[in-house]
C-alpha positions in Angstrom: 0.0 0.0 0.0 1.3 3.4 -1.0 0.2 6.8 0.2 -0.6 9.3 -2.6 0.7 12.8 -2.4 -1.8 15.7 -1.9 -1.5 18.1 -4.7 0.0 21.6 -4.3 -3.4 23.1 -5.1 -5.2 21.1 -2.5 -2.7 22.0 0.2 -3.0 25.7 -0.8 -6.8 25.5 -0.5 -6.8 23.8 2.8 -4.4 26.3 4.4 -6.4 29.2 3.0 -9.7 27.8 4.2 -8.3 27.2 7.7 -6.9 30.7 7.9 -10.3 32.2 6.9 -12.1 30.0 9.4 -9.9 30.9 12.2 -10.3 34.6 11.4 -14.0 34.2 11.7 -13.6 33.6 15.5 -15.6 30.4 15.4 -12.9 28.4 17.3 -12.7 30.9 20.2 -15.6 30.1 22.5 -15.3 27.6 25.3 -18.4 25.7 24.2 -17.0 25.2 20.7 -13.7 23.8 22.0 -15.4 21.5 24.5 -17.8 20.2 21.8 -14.9 19.4 19.5 -13.1 17.5 22.3 -16.2 15.5 23.0 -16.5 14.6 19.3 -12.8 13.6 19.3 -13.3 11.5 22.4 -16.2 9.6 20.7 -14.2 9.1 17.5 -11.3 7.5 19.3 -13.7 4.9 20.7 -15.3 4.3 17.4 -12.0 3.9 15.5 -10.1 1.9 18.1 -10.4 -1.4 16.3 -9.4 -0.1 12.8 -6.5 1.8 14.3 -5.3 -1.3 16.2 -5.5 -3.5 13.1 -3.6 -0.9 11.1 -0.9 -0.7 13.7 -0.6 -4.5 13.5 -0.4 -4.5 9.7 2.2 -1.7 9.5 4.3 -2.4 12.6 3.4 -5.8 14.0 2.2 -3.9 17.1 -0.1 -5.9 19.3 -3.5 -4.6 20.3 -2.4 -4.4 23.9 0.6 -2.4 23.1 -1.3 -0.2 20.7 -3.8 0.7 23.4 -1.2 1.1 26.1 1.3 3.2 24.2 -0.9 5.0 21.7 -4.7 5.1 22.1 -4.9 5.3 25.9 -2.5 8.2 26.0 -4.5 10.2 23.5 -7.9 9.4 25.2 -6.3 10.3 28.6 -5.2 13.6 27.2 -8.7 14.4 25.9 -10.2 13.5 29.3 -7.7 15.7 31.1 -8.4 18.7 28.8 -12.2 18.3 29.1 -11.8 18.4 32.9 -9.6 21.5 33.0 -10.3 23.5 29.9 -12.5 26.1 31.5 -9.9 26.9 34.2 -7.1 27.0 31.7 -9.0 29.5 29.5 -9.8 31.7 32.4 -8.0 35.0 32.5 -5.6 35.4 35.4 -4.8 38.5 37.5 -1.4 39.9 38.0 -0.1 42.4 40.5 0.1 46.0 39.3 2.7 48.3 40.9 1.8 51.5 42.7 3.3 53.6 39.9 0.6 52.5 37.5 -2.4 53.4 39.8 -5.3 53.1 39.0 -4.6 50.5 36.3 -5.0 46.8 36.8 -3.5 43.8 34.9 -4.6 40.5 33.4 -3.1 37.7 31.4 -5.4 36.3 28.6 -4.7 33.0 26.8 -5.3 33.3 23.1 -4.9 30.7 20.4 -1.8 31.1 18.2 -4.0 30.4 15.2 -3.3 28.0 12.3 -1.2 25.0 13.4 0.8 22.5 11.4 1.4 19.1 13.2 3.9 16.8 11.6 4.3 13.3 13.1 6.7 10.3 12.6 5.9 6.6 12.0 7.0 5.0 15.3 4.0 6.0 17.4 1.9 7.2 14.5 -1.4 7.6 16.4 -0.2 9.1 19.6 2.3 11.5 18.1 -0.2 12.9 15.6 -3.3 13.1 17.8 -1.9 14.0 21.1 -0.7 17.4 20.0 -4.0 17.8 18.2 -5.7 17.7 21.6 -3.7 20.8 22.6 -4.5 22.6 19.4 -8.3 22.0 19.8 -8.3 23.1 23.4 -6.3 26.2 22.7 -8.7 27.2 19.9 -6.5 26.6 16.9 -7.2 25.1 13.5 -4.8 22.3 12.4 -3.3 20.7 9.4 -2.1 17.2 10.2 0.7 15.5 8.3 1.1 11.8 9.2 4.0 9.6 8.1 3.9 7.8 4.7 6.0 4.9 6.2 2.9 3.5 8.0 0.3 3.8 5.1 -2.5 1.8 6.7 -2.4 3.8 9.9 -2.2 7.1 8.0 -5.2 6.1 5.9 -7.3 5.2 8.9 -6.3 8.4 10.7 -7.4 10.4 7.7 -10.8 8.7 7.7 -11.2 9.4 11.4 -10.4 13.0 11.0 -12.6 13.5 7.9 -15.5 11.9 9.5 -15.2 13.9 12.8 -14.1 17.4 11.7 -14.7 19.8 8.9 -11.6 20.3 6.7 -11.6 24.1 7.1 -11.1 23.3 10.8 -8.9 20.2 10.9 -7.6 18.4 7.9 -5.1 15.7 6.9 -2.5 16.1 4.2 -0.7 13.0 3.0 2.5 12.3 1.2 6.3 12.1 1.2 9.0 14.6 2.0 8.2 16.6 -1.1 4.8 17.3 0.5 6.5 18.2 3.7 8.5 20.8 1.8 5.4 22.1 0.2 3.6 22.5 3.5 6.6 24.3 5.0 6.5 26.8 2.2 3.2 28.1 3.7 2.8 30.4 6.6 1.5 28.8 9.8 1.2 30.4 13.3 2.8 27.4 15.0 4.6 24.2 13.7 4.6 21.2 15.9 7.1 18.6 14.6 8.1 15.2 16.0 11.1 13.5 14.3 14.8 13.4 14.1 17.2 16.2 15.0 18.4 16.4 11.4 14.8 16.9 10.1 14.0 19.2 13.0 16.7 21.6 11.8 15.1 21.7 8.4 11.7 22.5 9.9 13.2 25.2 12.1 15.0 26.7 9.0 11.7 26.8 7.1 9.8 28.3 10.1 12.4 31.0 10.4 11.3 32.6 7.1 8.1 33.6 8.7 9.3 33.8 12.3 6.9 31.0 13.0 7.2 29.5 16.6 8.1 25.8 16.7 7.7 22.9 19.1 10.4 20.3 18.2 10.1 16.9 19.7 13.3 15.2 18.6 15.4 12.3 19.8 19.0 11.5 20.4 21.0 9.0 22.4 19.3 8.5 25.8 21.7 7.1 28.3 20.8 4.4 30.8 23.2 4.3 33.8 23.3 1.2 35.9 25.4 1.9 39.0 27.0 -0.5 41.4 24.1 -0.1 44.0 21.5 -1.0 41.4 19.0 -3.8 41.9 20.3 -5.9 39.0 17.1 -7.9 38.5 14.8 -4.9 38.5 17.2 -2.9 36.4 17.4 -5.6 33.8 13.6 -6.0 33.7 12.8 -2.4 33.3 15.5 -1.8 30.7 14.4 -4.9 28.8 10.8 -3.6 28.8 11.9 -0.1 27.7 14.2 -1.3 25.0 11.8 -3.9 23.5 8.8 -1.6 23.6 8.1 -0.9 19.9 11.3 -2.9 19.3 13.4 0.1 20.5 11.8 2.4 17.9 10.9 4.9 20.6 12.5 8.4 20.9 13.0 7.9 24.6 14.2 4.2 24.5 17.4 3.5 26.4 19.9 4.0 23.6 23.1 2.9 25.3 24.0 1.4 28.6 26.6 2.8 31.0 27.2 0.0 33.4 29.4 -0.2 36.5 32.3 -2.6 35.8 31.3 -4.8 38.8 28.0 -5.6 37.1 29.0 -5.8 33.4 29.5 -9.6 33.4 26.3 -10.3 35.3 24.0 -8.1 33.3 23.6 -10.2 30.1 22.2 -13.2 32.0 19.8 -11.0 34.0 18.7 -9.2 30.8 18.1 -12.6 29.0 16.0 -13.8 31.9 13.8 -10.7 31.8 13.5 -10.9 28.0 12.2 -14.5 28.4 9.7 -13.3 31.1 8.4 -10.6 28.8 8.4 -12.4 25.4 8.9 -16.1 25.9 11.8 -18.4 24.9 11.7 -17.2 21.3 11.0 -13.5 21.0 10.5 -13.9 17.3 7.2 -15.7 18.1 6.1 -13.0 20.5 2.9 -11.1 19.6 4.3 -8.2 21.5 7.6 -7.7 19.7 7.3 -5.1 16.9 9.3 -5.3 13.6 11.4 -2.7 11.9 9.2 -0.3 10.0 11.0 -0.7 6.6 13.8 -2.6 4.8 15.9 0.6 5.1 15.5 0.7 8.9 16.3 -3.0 9.1 19.5 -2.6 7.1 20.6 0.4 9.2 20.0 -1.2 12.6 21.3 -4.6 11.7 24.5 -2.9 10.5 25.2 -1.9 14.1 25.6 -5.6 15.0 29.1 -5.6 13.5 30.2 -2.7 15.8 30.9 -4.7 19.0 31.1 -8.1 20.5 27.6 -9.7 20.6 27.1 -11.1 24.2 23.3 -11.7 23.8 21.0 -12.0 20.8 22.2 -11.1 17.3 19.6 -12.7 15.1 18.4 -10.6 12.1 16.0 -11.9 9.5 15.6 -9.4 6.6 12.5 -11.0 5.1 10.6 -10.4 8.4 12.4 -7.1 9.2 13.1 -8.9 12.5 16.1 -8.0 14.7 16.5 -9.8 18.0 17.3 -7.7 21.1 21.0 -7.6 21.2 23.6 -6.6 23.8 27.0 -5.4 22.4 30.2 -5.2 24.5 33.6 -3.8 23.6 32.1 -0.9 21.5 34.2 2.0 20.4 32.7 5.3 21.7 33.5 6.9 18.4 31.7 4.2 16.3 28.4 4.9 14.6 26.4 2.8 17.1 27.6 5.2 19.8 27.2 8.3 17.7 23.9 7.8 16.0 20.4 7.3 17.5 19.9 3.5 17.2 16.1 3.4 17.1 16.1 -0.3 17.3 16.6 -3.3 19.7 20.4 -3.0 19.8 21.9 -1.9 23.2 25.6 -1.2 23.3 27.3 -1.4 26.7 30.1 0.8 28.0 31.6 0.2 31.5 32.6 2.8 34.0 34.4 2.7 37.4 32.7 5.5 39.3 29.6 7.7 38.9 31.8 10.8 38.1 33.0 9.0 35.0 29.5 8.2 33.9 28.4 11.8 34.3 31.4 13.0 32.3 30.6 10.5 29.5 27.0 11.8 29.3 28.0 15.5 29.4 30.5 15.2 26.5 27.6 14.3 24.2 24.5 16.2 22.9 21.7 16.6 25.5 19.4 13.6 25.2 15.6 13.4 25.3 15.7 11.1 28.3 18.2 9.9 30.9 17.7 6.8 33.1 19.6 6.0 36.3 19.6 2.8 38.3 21.1 2.9 41.8 20.5 4.8 45.0 18.1 7.8 44.9 20.8 10.1 46.4 23.2 9.3 43.6 20.3 9.5 41.1 19.5 13.0 42.3 23.2 13.9 41.9 23.3 12.6 38.4 20.2 14.5 37.4 21.5 17.7 39.0 24.8 17.5 37.1 23.5 16.5 33.7 20.8 17.8 31.3 18.0 15.9 29.5 14.5 16.4 28.3 13.2 14.1 31.0 14.6 11.5 33.4 13.7 8.5 35.5 15.4 7.1 38.6 15.2 3.3 38.7 12.9 3.2 35.7 12.6 3.8 32.0 10.0 5.4 29.7 7.5 6.1 32.5 7.9 9.8 32.8 5.9 10.1 29.5 3.0 8.3 31.1 2.2 11.1 33.6 0.1 13.7 31.7 0.8 16.2 34.6 4.5 16.3 33.7 5.8 18.2 30.7 7.3 16.2 27.9 9.9 17.7 25.6 13.5 17.9 24.7 16.4 20.3 25.4 19.2 21.4 23.1 19.7 18.8 20.3 16.8 16.7 21.6 14.2 19.5 21.0 12.5 22.6 22.3 9.1 23.3 23.8 7.0 20.7 25.6 3.5 19.4 25.9 1.1 17.1 27.7 -1.8 18.3 29.9 -1.7 22.0 30.6 1.5 22.3 28.7 -0.2 21.2 25.5 -2.8 24.0 26.0 0.1 26.4 26.6 2.1 25.2 23.6 -0.7 26.3 21.1 -1.5 29.5 23.1 -0.1 32.9 23.5 -0.1 34.5 27.0 -1.3 38.0 26.2 -0.6 40.8 28.7 -3.5 43.2 29.1 -3.5 46.4 31.2 -6.9 48.1 31.9 -6.8 51.8 32.9 -10.0 53.5 34.2 -10.9 56.9 33.0 -12.1 58.3 36.3 -8.6 59.2 37.3 -5.8 60.5 35.1 -2.7 61.3 37.0 -0.6 64.0 35.2 2.9 62.8 36.3 3.6 60.5 33.3 2.9 63.3 30.8 5.3 65.8 29.4 6.8 68.1 30.6 7.1 65.6 33.6 6.1 68.0 36.5 7.2 67.0 40.0 9.7 64.6 38.4 11.8 64.2 41.6 8.8 62.9 43.5 7.9 60.5 40.6 11.5 59.3 40.5 11.2 58.2 44.1 8.1 56.2 43.3 9.6 54.4 40.3 
């Protein structure tokens, strides 16, 4: 199945129609936004089965994993916004200094306007629809661009959107990177992009032509530190789960393992035991182990198997796009597997002798989207204090994304801006400063020729 490109003319018409619709003010009222969220909520329930089937067909993603990592996150986001939208929209008071008497001050949240949301293939439902929740609740219109690498999912998503919303409010545009370029030629009021740092730079470059604000949810090499105080069994289980979730095709998957030298020989056996608990004796037969998205992805990730000593796993079957979870030892820190985001079930291991060495190793590289530490909470706090990452977990992996009350986003090379919950509403909103000055009193001191300036100077 291949996704057909939207024509330049259709894209132009969609963008123009949405700009006109937003200008009409139709998306501004609370009642409108709430109604659209309720429609969205109903659509997610109706289209659950087709979306799960499409995720299986495109990625070999089980229904359980599809619901846990995609649909439930979006439905939870909608529920959260429905519960809090009125309070988030409410104007807030700010203190006004004495020098401005009798004025008073407010902050009003207003929608940025026409949004472009571009999503990747690895979590094609969650990463397209979760930002859309924020766009709806903030009062924006939205053009959605799903990934062509998951054609069945993208087709079902388009049907869901077309059945639920009017195209002059929310529309889907399909196609390859040429379509991406076409979209980025148009002026939007915000661009929300999830993908690789290299593509993020191109999006930011395009946005700069119109000074369009961007939210960039990128990736990078998220380190996983296993210190000598770590509970080895728990660490192995949670790392195995985090690394085999979506077959490692997760932007916050543990990308490489920094392991204390005293645990390096024991870890592979513990990791193997936990893989068996999760997926059975032969992970190839597991319903819950996803395949590489494409032949190109398979070739790239399987190529990393040559860049270290395989101490666990190593099977790769091109016809099935299957790569077994693999631990690599004796890797060169300068090799591609330690320089490029792996985005697959290969986990290189690097040993360290003390925590200071691990901190230094992390800080010499680009800031990652996530950082994971296994060991004592005190040392974990110290590692977090002395490093930088988009998010972090102590004695866990992945789970910081599950709390909609925490912001999710990157820093530096791993992105800018964040979303989830209130932060999603804020991402698509502008906090507008408003000063209201009554007319019953008009103090003369601020006007030329600045009479009694010495007294005014003392007040300032």
